[in-house]
N, C-alpha and C positions, 0 to 999 in steps of 0.2 A: 742371556740378558733379557729382561722384561722390557718390551717395546710398546705395549698397549698404552695409548695416550692418557687413559683415565685410571690406569691401575696404580694403586698406592706405592708399589715398588718399582715404578717405571724408572729405567736407567740403571737398575741394580743387577749385578751378576750374581746368580745363585748357583750353588753346587747341586747338580742333578743326582738324586739318589737312585731313582729308577724311572722307567718309562712305561706307561700303560696305554693300551688302545682305548680310544674314546670315540665311538662312531667311526667316521671315515678319517679321523685325525688322531693325534697323539696328545696325551696329558703327561707333562713332566712333573714328577713329584720331587720337590726340591727342599733343601735345608732352608728354613725361614728364620734362623736365628732365634730370638726370643719368642717368635710366633710358632715355633715348632716346625712341622713339615707343612708345605704349602703346595697345592696343585696349580700349575700354570698351563693353560691351553697352548698348543703349538702356535695358534694364530696370534697369541699375545706375546710371543717371544721372537727373538732374532732367528729362530730355526723355522719359523713359518714362512708362508709365501710373502713376497713383497706386496705392500699395500698398493691398491690402485690409485690413480691420480685423483679420482673422485669416488666416493663409496658407491653411488648409483647415478646413472645418467637420468636425464629427464624422461627419456623414452622408457627406461626400465621402471621408473616410478609410476609412469602413466599406465604401463601394462599391469603392474601390481594393483593399482587402484581399480582397473577394470575387472581383474580377477576377483578381488575382494568383493566388489559390488555384485558380480554374478554369483559368487558363492553365498553371499548374504541373501540374495533373492531366491536361492535354491536352484539356480540354473547351472548346468555344467557339473553337477555332482552326481556321481553314480550311486544309486541307492539300491 
């Protein structure tokens, strides 16, 4: 079942034709009806991990902001 909240097929059950490795996760190639075959990432399906309560905490976002700032300034980058 497609579970990603913004996917156009959210809530639909699709028949899995085959599974392919995609990085550290899986890609499910499914029958898409009139759309032909369609690839659904594991995280966008009911086979993926349970979503967190919140996507990112304030602390995690602040750490990302600091990292981006340092990378933009050229600090902390091995060259």
